[in-house]
PDB file of N, CA, C and O in Angstrom:
ATOM      1  N   MET A   1      11.914   8.077  45.979  1.00  0.00           N
ATOM      2  CA  MET A   1      12.371   6.970  45.159  1.00  0.00           C
ATOM      3  C   MET A   1      11.217   6.007  44.897  1.00  0.00           C
ATOM      4  O   MET A   1      10.305   5.851  45.709  1.00  0.00           O
ATOM      5  N   THR A   2      11.294   5.381  43.752  1.00  0.00           N
ATOM      6  CA  THR A   2      10.266   4.418  43.374  1.00  0.00           C
ATOM      7  C   THR A   2      10.852   3.027  43.455  1.00  0.00           C
ATOM      8  O   THR A   2      11.949   2.768  42.960  1.00  0.00           O
ATOM      9  N   GLN A   3      10.117   2.145  44.078  1.00  0.00           N
ATOM     10  CA  GLN A   3      10.584   0.774  44.213  1.00  0.00           C
ATOM     11  C   GLN A   3      10.063  -0.036  43.029  1.00  0.00           C
ATOM     12  O   GLN A   3       8.863  -0.042  42.754  1.00  0.00           O
ATOM     13  N   ILE A   4      10.979  -0.724  42.325  1.00  0.00           N
ATOM     14  CA  ILE A   4      10.621  -1.543  41.175  1.00  0.00           C
ATOM     15  C   ILE A   4      10.460  -2.977  41.653  1.00  0.00           C
ATOM     16  O   ILE A   4      11.382  -3.541  42.242  1.00  0.00           O
ATOM     17  N   PRO A   5       9.288  -3.577  41.406  1.00  0.00           N
ATOM     18  CA  PRO A   5       9.076  -4.951  41.886  1.00  0.00           C
ATOM     19  C   PRO A   5       9.904  -5.942  41.078  1.00  0.00           C
ATOM     20  O   PRO A   5      10.184  -5.717  39.900  1.00  0.00           O
ATOM     21  N   ASP A   6      10.289  -7.028  41.714  1.00  0.00           N
ATOM     22  CA  ASP A   6      11.056  -8.094  41.075  1.00  0.00           C
ATOM     23  C   ASP A   6      10.077  -9.056  40.425  1.00  0.00           C
ATOM     24  O   ASP A   6       9.380  -9.801  41.113  1.00  0.00           O
ATOM     25  N   LEU A   7      10.024  -9.039  39.104  1.00  0.00           N
ATOM     26  CA  LEU A   7       9.093  -9.902  38.383  1.00  0.00           C
ATOM     27  C   LEU A   7       9.693 -11.272  38.094  1.00  0.00           C
ATOM     28  O   LEU A   7       8.997 -12.148  37.581  1.00  0.00           O
ATOM     29  N   GLY A   8      10.937 -11.472  38.404  1.00  0.00           N
ATOM     30  CA  GLY A   8      11.565 -12.762  38.179  1.00  0.00           C
ATOM     31  C   GLY A   8      11.053 -13.819  39.127  1.00  0.00           C
ATOM     32  O   GLY A   8      11.175 -15.011  38.845  1.00  0.00           O
ATOM     33  N   ALA A   9      10.486 -13.412  40.240  1.00  0.00           N
ATOM     34  CA  ALA A   9       9.998 -14.370  41.222  1.00  0.00           C
ATOM     35  C   ALA A   9       8.626 -14.909  40.853  1.00  0.00           C
ATOM     36  O   ALA A   9       8.195 -15.904  41.435  1.00  0.00           O
ATOM     37  N   ILE A  10       7.941 -14.310  39.934  1.00  0.00           N
ATOM     38  CA  ILE A  10       6.604 -14.756  39.560  1.00  0.00           C
ATOM     39  C   ILE A  10       6.729 -15.887  38.552  1.00  0.00           C
ATOM     40  O   ILE A  10       7.403 -15.752  37.530  1.00  0.00           O
ATOM     41  N   ASP A  11       6.082 -16.992  38.845  1.00  0.00           N
ATOM     42  CA  ASP A  11       6.075 -18.130  37.939  1.00  0.00           C
ATOM     43  C   ASP A  11       5.024 -17.885  36.855  1.00  0.00           C
ATOM     44  O   ASP A  11       3.942 -17.377  37.148  1.00  0.00           O
ATOM     45  N   ALA A  12       5.334 -18.241  35.615  1.00  0.00           N
ATOM     46  CA  ALA A  12       4.423 -17.979  34.505  1.00  0.00           C
ATOM     47  C   ALA A  12       3.119 -18.744  34.654  1.00  0.00           C
ATOM     48  O   ALA A  12       2.077 -18.272  34.200  1.00  0.00           O
ATOM     49  N   LYS A  13       3.152 -19.916  35.282  1.00  0.00           N
ATOM     50  CA  LYS A  13       1.935 -20.703  35.459  1.00  0.00           C
ATOM     51  C   LYS A  13       1.031 -20.108  36.536  1.00  0.00           C
ATOM     52  O   LYS A  13      -0.187 -20.278  36.482  1.00  0.00           O
ATOM     53  N   GLN A  14       1.605 -19.425  37.494  1.00  0.00           N
ATOM     54  CA  GLN A  14       0.826 -18.894  38.594  1.00  0.00           C
ATOM     55  C   GLN A  14       0.348 -17.472  38.329  1.00  0.00           C
ATOM     56  O   GLN A  14      -0.508 -16.971  39.059  1.00  0.00           O
ATOM     57  N   SER A  15       0.865 -16.828  37.330  1.00  0.00           N
ATOM     58  CA  SER A  15       0.485 -15.438  37.086  1.00  0.00           C
ATOM     59  C   SER A  15      -0.939 -15.380  36.549  1.00  0.00           C
ATOM     60  O   SER A  15      -1.419 -16.327  35.927  1.00  0.00           O
ATOM     61  N   SER A  16      -1.597 -14.273  36.792  1.00  0.00           N
ATOM     62  CA  SER A  16      -2.978 -14.126  36.346  1.00  0.00           C
ATOM     63  C   SER A  16      -3.036 -13.844  34.851  1.00  0.00           C
ATOM     64  O   SER A  16      -4.044 -14.134  34.208  1.00  0.00           O
ATOM     65  N   PHE A  17      -1.980 -13.290  34.297  1.00  0.00           N
ATOM     66  CA  PHE A  17      -1.936 -13.020  32.865  1.00  0.00           C
ATOM     67  C   PHE A  17      -0.700 -13.686  32.300  1.00  0.00           C
ATOM     68  O   PHE A  17       0.426 -13.291  32.601  1.00  0.00           O
ATOM     69  N   SER A  18      -0.914 -14.687  31.489  1.00  0.00           N
ATOM     70  CA  SER A  18       0.222 -15.398  30.916  1.00  0.00           C
ATOM     71  C   SER A  18       0.428 -15.043  29.452  1.00  0.00           C
ATOM     72  O   SER A  18       1.202 -15.707  28.763  1.00  0.00           O
ATOM     73  N   GLY A  19      -0.251 -14.003  28.963  1.00  0.00           N
ATOM     74  CA  GLY A  19      -0.069 -13.591  27.589  1.00  0.00           C
ATOM     75  C   GLY A  19      -0.966 -14.329  26.617  1.00  0.00           C
ATOM     76  O   GLY A  19      -0.957 -14.023  25.425  1.00  0.00           O
ATOM     77  N   GLY A  20      -1.725 -15.275  27.084  1.00  0.00           N
ATOM     78  CA  GLY A  20      -2.611 -16.023  26.207  1.00  0.00           C
ATOM     79  C   GLY A  20      -4.051 -15.846  26.633  1.00  0.00           C
ATOM     80  O   GLY A  20      -4.351 -15.101  27.565  1.00  0.00           O
ATOM     81  N   SER A  21      -4.920 -16.524  25.953  1.00  0.00           N
ATOM     82  CA  SER A  21      -6.325 -16.468  26.277  1.00  0.00           C
ATOM     83  C   SER A  21      -6.705 -17.683  27.098  1.00  0.00           C
ATOM     84  O   SER A  21      -6.130 -18.758  26.934  1.00  0.00           O
ATOM     85  N   ARG A  22      -7.664 -17.512  27.971  1.00  0.00           N
ATOM     86  CA  ARG A  22      -8.077 -18.668  28.748  1.00  0.00           C
ATOM     87  C   ARG A  22      -9.102 -19.491  27.987  1.00  0.00           C
ATOM     88  O   ARG A  22      -9.498 -20.566  28.439  1.00  0.00           O
ATOM     89  N   TYR A  23      -9.531 -18.997  26.842  1.00  0.00           N
ATOM     90  CA  TYR A  23     -10.468 -19.723  26.008  1.00  0.00           C
ATOM     91  C   TYR A  23      -9.710 -20.399  24.865  1.00  0.00           C
ATOM     92  O   TYR A  23      -8.725 -19.870  24.349  1.00  0.00           O
ATOM     93  N   ALA A  24     -10.190 -21.563  24.490  1.00  0.00           N
ATOM     94  CA  ALA A  24      -9.561 -22.278  23.378  1.00  0.00           C
ATOM     95  C   ALA A  24      -9.888 -21.545  22.081  1.00  0.00           C
ATOM     96  O   ALA A  24     -11.011 -21.072  21.912  1.00  0.00           O
ATOM     97  N   PRO A  25      -8.937 -21.443  21.170  1.00  0.00           N
ATOM     98  CA  PRO A  25      -9.223 -20.753  19.912  1.00  0.00           C
ATOM     99  C   PRO A  25     -10.254 -21.520  19.087  1.00  0.00           C
ATOM    100  O   PRO A  25     -10.228 -22.748  19.013  1.00  0.00           O
ATOM    101  N   ARG A  26     -11.143 -20.778  18.483  1.00  0.00           N
ATOM    102  CA  ARG A  26     -12.171 -21.372  17.649  1.00  0.00           C
ATOM    103  C   ARG A  26     -11.539 -21.797  16.329  1.00  0.00           C
ATOM    104  O   ARG A  26     -10.792 -21.019  15.736  1.00  0.00           O
ATOM    105  N   PRO A  27     -11.813 -22.992  15.859  1.00  0.00           N
ATOM    106  CA  PRO A  27     -11.227 -23.402  14.573  1.00  0.00           C
ATOM    107  C   PRO A  27     -11.766 -22.495  13.465  1.00  0.00           C
ATOM    108  O   PRO A  27     -12.973 -22.307  13.318  1.00  0.00           O
ATOM    109  N   SER A  28     -10.855 -21.957  12.714  1.00  0.00           N
ATOM    110  CA  SER A  28     -11.261 -21.035  11.653  1.00  0.00           C
ATOM    111  C   SER A  28     -11.628 -21.820  10.401  1.00  0.00           C
ATOM    112  O   SER A  28     -10.972 -22.794  10.030  1.00  0.00           O
ATOM    113  N   GLN A  29     -12.686 -21.364   9.773  1.00  0.00           N
ATOM    114  CA  GLN A  29     -13.117 -21.988   8.536  1.00  0.00           C
ATOM    115  C   GLN A  29     -12.672 -21.093   7.387  1.00  0.00           C
ATOM    116  O   GLN A  29     -12.878 -19.881   7.433  1.00  0.00           O
ATOM    117  N   PRO A  30     -12.078 -21.662   6.381  1.00  0.00           N
ATOM    118  CA  PRO A  30     -11.644 -20.832   5.251  1.00  0.00           C
ATOM    119  C   PRO A  30     -12.857 -20.231   4.551  1.00  0.00           C
ATOM    120  O   PRO A  30     -13.820 -20.925   4.223  1.00  0.00           O
ATOM    121  N   ARG A  31     -12.782 -18.938   4.338  1.00  0.00           N
ATOM    122  CA  ARG A  31     -13.862 -18.245   3.647  1.00  0.00           C
ATOM    123  C   ARG A  31     -13.510 -18.139   2.175  1.00  0.00           C
ATOM    124  O   ARG A  31     -12.404 -17.743   1.807  1.00  0.00           O
ATOM    125  N   SER A  32     -14.455 -18.494   1.360  1.00  0.00           N
ATOM    126  CA  SER A  32     -14.205 -18.395  -0.078  1.00  0.00           C
ATOM    127  C   SER A  32     -14.728 -17.041  -0.554  1.00  0.00           C
ATOM    128  O   SER A  32     -15.820 -16.610  -0.184  1.00  0.00           O
ATOM    129  N   ALA A  33     -13.934 -16.399  -1.370  1.00  0.00           N
ATOM    130  CA  ALA A  33     -14.314 -15.096  -1.900  1.00  0.00           C
ATOM    131  C   ALA A  33     -15.350 -15.295  -3.003  1.00  0.00           C
ATOM    132  O   ALA A  33     -15.292 -16.270  -3.753  1.00  0.00           O
ATOM    133  N   PRO A  34     -16.301 -14.359  -3.096  1.00  0.00           N
ATOM    134  CA  PRO A  34     -17.264 -14.493  -4.186  1.00  0.00           C
ATOM    135  C   PRO A  34     -16.570 -14.303  -5.523  1.00  0.00           C
ATOM    136  O   PRO A  34     -15.615 -13.532  -5.619  1.00  0.00           O
ATOM    137  N   PRO A  35     -17.029 -14.987  -6.545  1.00  0.00           N
ATOM    138  CA  PRO A  35     -16.367 -14.870  -7.847  1.00  0.00           C
ATOM    139  C   PRO A  35     -16.495 -13.444  -8.387  1.00  0.00           C
ATOM    140  O   PRO A  35     -17.553 -12.821  -8.295  1.00  0.00           O
ATOM    141  N   VAL A  36     -15.407 -12.949  -8.945  1.00  0.00           N
ATOM    142  CA  VAL A  36     -15.386 -11.599  -9.510  1.00  0.00           C
ATOM    143  C   VAL A  36     -15.830 -11.687 -10.964  1.00  0.00           C
ATOM    144  O   VAL A  36     -15.258 -12.448 -11.745  1.00  0.00           O
ATOM    145  N   PRO A  37     -16.848 -10.910 -11.330  1.00  0.00           N
ATOM    146  CA  PRO A  37     -17.291 -10.985 -12.726  1.00  0.00           C
ATOM    147  C   PRO A  37     -16.265 -10.363 -13.658  1.00  0.00           C
ATOM    148  O   PRO A  37     -15.569  -9.411 -13.303  1.00  0.00           O
ATOM    149  N   GLU A  38     -16.186 -10.919 -14.850  1.00  0.00           N
ATOM    150  CA  GLU A  38     -15.253 -10.402 -15.855  1.00  0.00           C
ATOM    151  C   GLU A  38     -15.766  -9.060 -16.358  1.00  0.00           C
ATOM    152  O   GLU A  38     -16.954  -8.930 -16.652  1.00  0.00           O
ATOM    153  N   PRO A  39     -14.889  -8.052 -16.465  1.00  0.00           N
ATOM    154  CA  PRO A  39     -15.356  -6.767 -17.012  1.00  0.00           C
ATOM    155  C   PRO A  39     -15.644  -6.898 -18.500  1.00  0.00           C
ATOM    156  O   PRO A  39     -15.038  -7.694 -19.217  1.00  0.00           O
ATOM    157  N   GLU A  40     -16.587  -6.088 -18.925  1.00  0.00           N
ATOM    158  CA  GLU A  40     -16.938  -6.126 -20.348  1.00  0.00           C
ATOM    159  C   GLU A  40     -15.802  -5.507 -21.154  1.00  0.00           C
ATOM    160  O   GLU A  40     -15.177  -4.549 -20.698  1.00  0.00           O
ATOM    161  N   PRO A  41     -15.524  -6.036 -22.341  1.00  0.00           N
ATOM    162  CA  PRO A  41     -14.447  -5.455 -23.159  1.00  0.00           C
ATOM    163  C   PRO A  41     -14.822  -4.034 -23.591  1.00  0.00           C
ATOM    164  O   PRO A  41     -15.982  -3.745 -23.884  1.00  0.00           O
ATOM    165  N   LEU A  42     -13.816  -3.154 -23.624  1.00  0.00           N
ATOM    166  CA  LEU A  42     -14.019  -1.756 -23.980  1.00  0.00           C
ATOM    167  C   LEU A  42     -13.952  -1.592 -25.492  1.00  0.00           C
ATOM    168  O   LEU A  42     -13.031  -2.075 -26.151  1.00  0.00           O
ATOM    169  N   ASP A  43     -14.941  -0.908 -26.015  1.00  0.00           N
ATOM    170  CA  ASP A  43     -14.977  -0.663 -27.461  1.00  0.00           C
ATOM    171  C   ASP A  43     -13.972   0.443 -27.794  1.00  0.00           C
ATOM    172  O   ASP A  43     -14.090   1.540 -27.249  1.00  0.00           O
ATOM    173  N   PRO A  44     -12.990   0.200 -28.665  1.00  0.00           N
ATOM    174  CA  PRO A  44     -12.004   1.231 -28.998  1.00  0.00           C
ATOM    175  C   PRO A  44     -12.611   2.478 -29.619  1.00  0.00           C
ATOM    176  O   PRO A  44     -12.000   3.545 -29.565  1.00  0.00           O
ATOM    177  N   ALA A  45     -13.794   2.374 -30.208  1.00  0.00           N
ATOM    178  CA  ALA A  45     -14.434   3.539 -30.817  1.00  0.00           C
ATOM    179  C   ALA A  45     -14.901   4.531 -29.749  1.00  0.00           C
ATOM    180  O   ALA A  45     -15.114   5.706 -30.049  1.00  0.00           O
ATOM    181  N   LEU A  46     -15.064   4.066 -28.505  1.00  0.00           N
ATOM    182  CA  LEU A  46     -15.543   4.942 -27.436  1.00  0.00           C
ATOM    183  C   LEU A  46     -14.424   5.720 -26.755  1.00  0.00           C
ATOM    184  O   LEU A  46     -14.705   6.592 -25.933  1.00  0.00           O
ATOM    185  N   ILE A  47     -13.170   5.432 -27.072  1.00  0.00           N
ATOM    186  CA  ILE A  47     -12.045   6.106 -26.429  1.00  0.00           C
ATOM    187  C   ILE A  47     -11.898   7.505 -27.021  1.00  0.00           C
ATOM    188  O   ILE A  47     -11.825   7.669 -28.239  1.00  0.00           O
ATOM    189  N   ASN A  48     -11.857   8.497 -26.157  1.00  0.00           N
ATOM    190  CA  ASN A  48     -11.717   9.889 -26.604  1.00  0.00           C
ATOM    191  C   ASN A  48     -10.238  10.177 -26.826  1.00  0.00           C
ATOM    192  O   ASN A  48      -9.452  10.183 -25.879  1.00  0.00           O
ATOM    193  N   ARG A  49      -9.862  10.416 -28.075  1.00  0.00           N
ATOM    194  CA  ARG A  49      -8.467  10.672 -28.409  1.00  0.00           C
ATOM    195  C   ARG A  49      -8.213  12.136 -28.742  1.00  0.00           C
ATOM    196  O   ARG A  49      -7.088  12.493 -29.093  1.00  0.00           O
ATOM    197  N   ARG A  50      -9.222  12.988 -28.643  1.00  0.00           N
ATOM    198  CA  ARG A  50      -9.066  14.392 -29.017  1.00  0.00           C
ATOM    199  C   ARG A  50      -8.545  15.257 -27.886  1.00  0.00           C
ATOM    200  O   ARG A  50      -7.980  16.317 -28.153  1.00  0.00           O
ATOM    201  N   ASP A  51      -8.707  14.855 -26.645  1.00  0.00           N
ATOM    202  CA  ASP A  51      -8.326  15.688 -25.510  1.00  0.00           C
ATOM    203  C   ASP A  51      -6.899  15.418 -25.053  1.00  0.00           C
ATOM    204  O   ASP A  51      -6.616  15.491 -23.857  1.00  0.00           O
ATOM    205  N   ASN A  52      -6.006  15.112 -25.962  1.00  0.00           N
ATOM    206  CA  ASN A  52      -4.625  14.830 -25.609  1.00  0.00           C
ATOM    207  C   ASN A  52      -3.717  16.033 -25.797  1.00  0.00           C
ATOM    208  O   ASN A  52      -2.498  15.872 -25.847  1.00  0.00           O
ATOM    209  N   SER A  53      -4.277  17.243 -25.905  1.00  0.00           N
ATOM    210  CA  SER A  53      -3.458  18.432 -26.114  1.00  0.00           C
ATOM    211  C   SER A  53      -2.562  18.705 -24.905  1.00  0.00           C
ATOM    212  O   SER A  53      -1.458  19.225 -25.063  1.00  0.00           O
ATOM    213  N   PHE A  54      -3.021  18.363 -23.711  1.00  0.00           N
ATOM    214  CA  PHE A  54      -2.181  18.546 -22.534  1.00  0.00           C
ATOM    215  C   PHE A  54      -0.930  17.687 -22.618  1.00  0.00           C
ATOM    216  O   PHE A  54       0.156  18.131 -22.247  1.00  0.00           O
ATOM    217  N   LEU A  55      -1.074  16.473 -23.097  1.00  0.00           N
ATOM    218  CA  LEU A  55       0.090  15.590 -23.213  1.00  0.00           C
ATOM    219  C   LEU A  55       1.100  16.136 -24.209  1.00  0.00           C
ATOM    220  O   LEU A  55       2.304  16.072 -23.961  1.00  0.00           O
ATOM    221  N   TRP A  56       0.628  16.678 -25.341  1.00  0.00           N
ATOM    222  CA  TRP A  56       1.541  17.252 -26.319  1.00  0.00           C
ATOM    223  C   TRP A  56       2.240  18.481 -25.742  1.00  0.00           C
ATOM    224  O   TRP A  56       3.436  18.679 -25.956  1.00  0.00           O
ATOM    225  N   LEU A  57       1.486  19.309 -25.007  1.00  0.00           N
ATOM    226  CA  LEU A  57       2.067  20.499 -24.399  1.00  0.00           C
ATOM    227  C   LEU A  57       3.122  20.105 -23.355  1.00  0.00           C
ATOM    228  O   LEU A  57       4.190  20.715 -23.294  1.00  0.00           O
ATOM    229  N   ALA A  58       2.830  19.105 -22.549  1.00  0.00           N
ATOM    230  CA  ALA A  58       3.793  18.641 -21.556  1.00  0.00           C
ATOM    231  C   ALA A  58       5.037  18.079 -22.229  1.00  0.00           C
ATOM    232  O   ALA A  58       6.149  18.299 -21.749  1.00  0.00           O
ATOM    233  N   LEU A  59       4.870  17.362 -23.327  1.00  0.00           N
ATOM    234  CA  LEU A  59       6.005  16.814 -24.051  1.00  0.00           C
ATOM    235  C   LEU A  59       6.879  17.926 -24.635  1.00  0.00           C
ATOM    236  O   LEU A  59       8.106  17.828 -24.603  1.00  0.00           O
ATOM    237  N   VAL A  60       6.261  18.974 -25.165  1.00  0.00           N
ATOM    238  CA  VAL A  60       7.021  20.105 -25.708  1.00  0.00           C
ATOM    239  C   VAL A  60       7.810  20.788 -24.598  1.00  0.00           C
ATOM    240  O   VAL A  60       8.985  21.104 -24.781  1.00  0.00           O
ATOM    241  N   PHE A  61       7.176  21.022 -23.442  1.00  0.00           N
ATOM    242  CA  PHE A  61       7.880  21.655 -22.325  1.00  0.00           C
ATOM    243  C   PHE A  61       9.018  20.777 -21.798  1.00  0.00           C
ATOM    244  O   PHE A  61      10.073  21.285 -21.417  1.00  0.00           O
ATOM    245  N   LEU A  62       8.805  19.476 -21.778  1.00  0.00           N
ATOM    246  CA  LEU A  62       9.853  18.561 -21.319  1.00  0.00           C
ATOM    247  C   LEU A  62      11.049  18.592 -22.258  1.00  0.00           C
ATOM    248  O   LEU A  62      12.193  18.675 -21.810  1.00  0.00           O
ATOM    249  N   LEU A  63      10.790  18.526 -23.541  1.00  0.00           N
ATOM    250  CA  LEU A  63      11.886  18.562 -24.508  1.00  0.00           C
ATOM    251  C   LEU A  63      12.597  19.909 -24.491  1.00  0.00           C
ATOM    252  O   LEU A  63      13.821  19.960 -24.612  1.00  0.00           O
ATOM    253  N   ALA A  64      11.849  20.999 -24.344  1.00  0.00           N
ATOM    254  CA  ALA A  64      12.470  22.325 -24.264  1.00  0.00           C
ATOM    255  C   ALA A  64      13.320  22.447 -23.008  1.00  0.00           C
ATOM    256  O   ALA A  64      14.399  23.037 -23.050  1.00  0.00           O
ATOM    257  N   GLY A  65      12.858  21.908 -21.907  1.00  0.00           N
ATOM    258  CA  GLY A  65      13.634  21.938 -20.664  1.00  0.00           C
ATOM    259  C   GLY A  65      14.907  21.130 -20.774  1.00  0.00           C
ATOM    260  O   GLY A  65      15.960  21.555 -20.298  1.00  0.00           O
ATOM    261  N   LEU A  66      14.821  19.969 -21.398  1.00  0.00           N
ATOM    262  CA  LEU A  66      16.016  19.145 -21.583  1.00  0.00           C
ATOM    263  C   LEU A  66      17.012  19.825 -22.520  1.00  0.00           C
ATOM    264  O   LEU A  66      18.221  19.758 -22.302  1.00  0.00           O
ATOM    265  N   ALA A  67      16.502  20.478 -23.560  1.00  0.00           N
ATOM    266  CA  ALA A  67      17.397  21.196 -24.469  1.00  0.00           C
ATOM    267  C   ALA A  67      18.056  22.366 -23.751  1.00  0.00           C
ATOM    268  O   ALA A  67      19.241  22.629 -23.957  1.00  0.00           O
ATOM    269  N   TRP A  68      17.308  23.065 -22.917  1.00  0.00           N
ATOM    270  CA  TRP A  68      17.865  24.200 -22.174  1.00  0.00           C
ATOM    271  C   TRP A  68      18.943  23.723 -21.193  1.00  0.00           C
ATOM    272  O   TRP A  68      19.984  24.362 -21.044  1.00  0.00           O
ATOM    273  N   LEU A  69      18.678  22.588 -20.526  1.00  0.00           N
ATOM    274  CA  LEU A  69      19.682  22.037 -19.611  1.00  0.00           C
ATOM    275  C   LEU A  69      20.936  21.596 -20.378  1.00  0.00           C
ATOM    276  O   LEU A  69      22.055  21.748 -19.889  1.00  0.00           O
ATOM    277  N   GLY A  70      20.740  21.059 -21.564  1.00  0.00           N
ATOM    278  CA  GLY A  70      21.874  20.636 -22.379  1.00  0.00           C
ATOM    279  C   GLY A  70      22.712  21.816 -22.811  1.00  0.00           C
ATOM    280  O   GLY A  70      23.940  21.731 -22.827  1.00  0.00           O
ATOM    281  N   LEU A  71      22.073  22.913 -23.162  1.00  0.00           N
ATOM    282  CA  LEU A  71      22.800  24.116 -23.546  1.00  0.00           C
ATOM    283  C   LEU A  71      23.476  24.759 -22.347  1.00  0.00           C
ATOM    284  O   LEU A  71      24.568  25.313 -22.468  1.00  0.00           O
ATOM    285  N   ALA A  72      22.826  24.686 -21.185  1.00  0.00           N
ATOM    286  CA  ALA A  72      23.403  25.284 -19.973  1.00  0.00           C
ATOM    287  C   ALA A  72      24.603  24.478 -19.515  1.00  0.00           C
ATOM    288  O   ALA A  72      25.535  25.054 -18.954  1.00  0.00           O
ATOM    289  N   GLN A  73      24.624  23.184 -19.728  1.00  0.00           N
ATOM    290  CA  GLN A  73      25.748  22.356 -19.343  1.00  0.00           C
ATOM    291  C   GLN A  73      26.940  22.573 -20.286  1.00  0.00           C
ATOM    292  O   GLN A  73      28.094  22.502 -19.863  1.00  0.00           O
ATOM    293  N   GLY A  74      26.655  22.834 -21.539  1.00  0.00           N
ATOM    294  CA  GLY A  74      27.708  22.991 -22.523  1.00  0.00           C
ATOM    295  C   GLY A  74      28.374  24.365 -22.470  1.00  0.00           C
ATOM    296  O   GLY A  74      29.502  24.511 -22.941  1.00  0.00           O
ATOM    297  N   ALA A  75      27.721  25.354 -21.921  1.00  0.00           N
ATOM    298  CA  ALA A  75      28.279  26.721 -21.900  1.00  0.00           C
ATOM    299  C   ALA A  75      29.172  26.951 -20.727  1.00  0.00           C
ATOM    300  O   ALA A  75      29.715  28.044 -20.569  1.00  0.00           O
TER     301      ALA A  75
END
């Protein structure tokens, strides 16, 4: 058998560990974040609009799937 000690008899002031630090907390100084530079505006002429074939293909498959589900529900 294991004997469990009675911790109720220990006074919080007399214990070696009271859950706090024995050192006074150092006053914290607020740190200011460095200013974030504004991003340069993006030129719309530089946007690549030709590689959107995947999006069109995904849209076709999505619409075909929804149509197939609609037909499967109606039958």
